[in-house]
C-alpha positions, 0 to 999 in steps of 0.5 A, spaced: 636 248 839 643 250 842 648 256 842 655 256 845 657 263 844 665 265 846 665 260 851 672 259 855 674 255 861 680 255 865 682 251 871 688 255 875 693 257 869 690 252 865 686 254 859 681 247 858 677 251 853 678 257 849 673 262 846 669 257 842 662 258 839 658 253 835 650 252 834 646 245 834 640 245 830 634 241 833 634 233 831 642 234 829 647 230 831 653 234 833 660 230 834 665 233 838 672 230 836 679 230 838 685 228 841 685 227 849 685 233 853 682 237 847 676 240 851 671 235 849 668 233 855 669 240 859 665 243 853 659 237 854 659 238 862 658 246 861 652 245 857 648 241 863 652 246 868 656 240 871 662 245 870 661 253 870 664 257 864 669 262 866 667 266 860 661 266 855 654 264 854 650 257 853 643 257 851 638 251 850 632 253 846 634 261 847 635 260 855 641 261 858 643 255 862 646 259 868 640 262 869 636 256 870 635 251 876 641 246 875 636 240 877 630 242 873 635 243 867 638 236 868 632 233 868 630 235 861 637 232 858 639 225 857 646 224 859 650 217 857 657 216 860 662 212 857 662 207 863 654 207 863 654 210 870 649 205 872 648 204 880 651 198 882 646 196 887 640 198 883 637 193 878 636 194 871 629 197 872 631 201 878 636 204 874 632 206 868 626 209 873 631 214 876 628 220 873 621 218 872 621 217 880 624 224 880 619 227 876 613 223 880 611 219 874 605 214 876 608 207 877 604 204 871 607 209 866 614 208 868 613 200 867 610 201 861 616 206 858 621 201 861 619 195 857 618 199 851 625 202 851 628 195 853 624 192 846 627 198 842 634 196 845 633 189 844 634 187 851 630 182 854 625 184 860 628 178 863 633 183 865 629 188 869 631 185 876 638 183 874 644 188 877 649 191 872 655 186 874 650 181 871 650 184 864 655 184 858 658 191 857 654 192 851 647 190 855 650 195 860 651 201 855 644 199 852 641 200 859 645 207 860 642 209 854 635 207 856 635 211 862 637 217 858 631 216 854 626 214 859 623 221 860 623 223 852 628 229 853 629 233 847 637 233 848 642 228 849 649 229 851 653 223 850 660 222 853 664 217 849 658 212 850 661 206 846 669 207 848 669 201 853 666 196 848 670 191 844 670 193 836 664 188 834 659 190 840 661 197 838 659 196 831 653 192 832 650 198 837 652 203 832 647 200 827 642 200 832 644 207 834 642 209 827 636 205 826 633 207 833 627 212 832 627 215 839 634 218 837 632 221 830 627 225 834 633 228 839 638 233 838 645 230 840 652 232 842 656 226 842 664 226 845 669 221 842 676 221 840 674 215 835 674 218 828 670 212 824 665 213 830 664 221 829 664 220 821 659 214 822 654 217 827 655 225 826 651 230 822 656 235 823 663 234 827 667 240 831 674 238 831 678 240 837 685 241 839 688 244 845 681 247 847 679 250 841 675 248 835 679 247 829 674 246 824 666 245 824 663 242 818 660 236 815 664 229 814 664 231 807 667 238 808 672 236 813 675 230 808 675 234 802 676 241 804 680 241 810 682 248 813 689 246 815 694 241 816 692 239 823 685 237 820 688 233 814 693 230 818 688 228 823 684 224 818 690 221 814 691 214 817 683 213 816 682 217 810 680 212 804 675 208 809 672 215 811 671 217 804 668 210 802 663 211 808 661 218 807 660 218 800 653 215 798 652 212 791 647 217 790 653 222 789 656 218 784 650 217 780 652 222 774 658 218 773 655 211 773 654 208 766 646 207 764 643 200 765 637 197 764 631 201 767 629 195 771 630 192 778 635 186 778 637 182 784 642 185 789 639 192 788 641 197 793 638 204 794 642 210 791 642 213 799 647 207 801 654 209 802 660 207 798 663 202 803 656 198 803 656 198 795 663 195 795 662 190 800 656 187 796 661 185 791 665 181 796 660 178 800 654 177 795 660 174 790 657 178 784 660 181 778 655 187 778 650 190 783 644 194 781 643 201 784 636 204 785 635 212 785 628 212 788 626 220 786 628 218 779 626 211 779 632 210 775 637 204 775 644 203 774 647 196 773 655 197 775 661 193 775 666 194 781 671 197 776 666 202 774 664 204 781 671 205 783 672 209 776 666 214 778 668 214 785 675 217 783 671 222 778 667 224 783 673 226 788 676 230 782 670 234 782 671 236 789 678 237 788 677 242 783 671 245 786 
């Protein structure tokens, strides 16, 4: 879907991006992660030609972006900004309808699509005639996402989309983000400096520093096979919670004790992450949880200590591997 090949960008004597290359598959969510000033946003803006590369080539669907009309290219890409980028003097309906109007959609088609997205994003149609300042931060961000999705673009670029939200609102929108069927059909490149967000939402992560990509890979690869000390140190403070959220109960299956092969209360899918599994003991106040392996149609009934023992055994195999 996207290929970034030997791309660099300089501003005067400052090298903002240094000879980076990566590819993004169709319907994949790639996260550009790193500290402030590492070149994440500059990279994102070069993909939709808001910034012109100093060197290198960027392809979308095999076509060089610099050989396309910027206007036509950008209409085929959804763009979500940190501070939502809504026009303050437009209503919610007018903000979302910007691209359909440029594409000369019929009014009825536009209205139908807007209402469809509001329902999916848990926004009341009562907000259609409201102005951005009348909405909460989370509601504004949902409207910004609706505007990016309204014309159903195959590619979505997101620049710190949840950075301005409080932690509770951000957590709720993360859950909605992962569950939204509209996004499961998109190719997404998201910029963030939030490590937890990157690991929660990304299929793959490009960790950047000083304009270069230090390591690209799955969350598991960055956690358990860091390429150097920068990667391991960058994740160090949050490492344990990242491991809990990255590892699935399915990964631990071979180390879980065999239990009764029948469903019980508090049954979790084996595709549930370990963090959720551990939380089940606390919030459900149970001594055991039941885990279902859908493909094998097998169950495991485990206690807290058994689950943690399986976790440490799994980590040892990764280290030895």
